[in-house]
C-alpha positions in Angstrom: 56.3 -14.4 27.9 53.1 -11.8 28.8 55.6 -8.8 28.2 56.6 -9.8 24.7 53.3 -10.2 23.8 52.2 -6.9 25.2 54.7 -5.1 23.6 54.5 -6.4 20.2 50.5 -5.6 20.5 51.9 -2.0 21.5 53.7 -2.1 18.4 50.8 -3.1 16.3 48.9 -0.1 17.6 51.4 2.3 16.5 51.7 0.8 13.1 47.6 1.2 12.6 47.8 4.5 14.4 50.3 5.8 12.0 48.3 4.2 8.9 45.0 5.7 10.5 46.6 8.9 10.4 47.8 9.0 6.8 44.5 7.9 5.8 42.6 10.9 7.6 45.2 13.1 5.8 44.2 11.5 2.4 40.5 11.8 3.0 40.7 15.9 1.9 42.3 14.8 -1.4 39.2 12.5 -2.5 36.3 14.7 -0.6 35.6 17.0 -3.5 35.7 13.8 -5.9 33.3 12.2 -3.6 30.7 14.9 -3.2 30.4 15.6 -6.9 29.4 11.9 -7.5 27.0 12.3 -4.4 25.8 15.8 -5.8 25.1 14.1 -9.5 23.4 11.0 -7.9 21.4 13.1 -5.7 20.5 15.5 -8.9 19.3 12.5 -10.8 16.8 10.9 -7.8 15.5 14.7 -7.5 14.6 14.5 -11.3 13.4 11.0 -11.1 11.3 11.9 -8.0 9.8 14.6 -9.8 8.7 12.8 -12.8 7.1 10.3 -10.2 5.1 13.2 -8.7 3.8 14.5 -11.6 2.4 11.2 -12.5 1.1 10.9 -8.9 -0.8 14.3 -9.0 -2.4 13.1 -12.3 -3.6 10.3 -11.0 -4.8 12.0 -8.0 -6.6 14.2 -10.5 -8.4 11.9 -12.3 -9.5 10.0 -8.9 -11.1 13.5 -8.1 -12.9 14.0 -11.4 -14.0 10.4 -11.2 -15.1 10.7 -7.4 -16.7 14.4 -7.9 -19.0 13.1 -10.9 -20.8 10.8 -8.1 -23.9 11.2 -6.5 -23.5 12.3 -3.0 -25.1 10.1 -0.3 -25.3 10.8 3.3 -22.7 9.6 5.3 -23.8 7.2 7.9 -22.7 7.2 11.4 -19.9 4.3 12.0 -19.3 2.1 15.1 -15.9 1.5 16.4 -17.1 -2.0 17.1 -16.2 -4.7 14.0 -20.0 -6.0 14.4 -21.3 -2.6 14.0 -19.2 -2.2 10.9 -20.6 -5.4 9.3 -24.1 -4.7 10.2 -23.8 -0.8 8.5 -22.6 -2.9 5.2 -25.4 -5.3 5.1 -28.4 -2.7 5.9 -26.5 -0.5 2.9 -26.6 -3.5 0.6 -29.8 -3.9 1.5 -31.4 -0.2 1.3 -29.9 0.3 -1.8 -32.2 -1.0 -4.6 -30.6 -1.5 -8.1 -27.0 -2.7 -6.9 -27.0 -5.0 -9.7 -27.3 -2.3 -12.5 -31.1 -3.6 -13.2 -33.9 -1.0 -12.5 -36.8 -2.9 -11.6 -40.1 -0.7 -12.4 -42.8 -3.2 -12.6 -42.8 -6.6 -10.3 -42.1 -9.5 -12.8 -45.7 -11.6 -13.8 -45.3 -15.3 -13.1 -47.9 -17.8 -14.6 -49.2 -20.1 -12.1 -49.1 -23.7 -13.4 -51.5 -26.3 -12.4 -50.6 -28.7 -9.5 -50.9 -32.4 -10.6 -52.2 -35.0 -8.1 -49.6 -37.1 -6.8 -49.0 -40.8 -7.7 -48.0 -43.6 -4.8 -45.0 -44.8 -5.5 -42.8 -47.9 -3.9 -40.9 -45.0 -1.9 -44.0 -43.8 -0.2 -45.3 -47.1 1.3 
């Protein structure tokens, strides 16, 4: 029983080897056609990437122009710890005056209101 099964498996492997060999012989016929399609796809992708690169260059130039128009502030030393980063952020917000966009040149004058004497009511008893 095992001998017949082994013989059948060997015959199947021989048939598979024949088709594999024939397939490898035919691959040379289809390679020029496939390589032409691959070249066309690569050329198309190269063109798309060059278009995307030009758009990214324009965006980078706009950002560069925008950042160069901002006033240069001195760079602060940064800590490696998260607590130092939080403290630096809070201190820089306190130090920067006019962050909300309003320039306060004079302190605003408030009128002092007259203090009225309190009256007793039932809740105070």
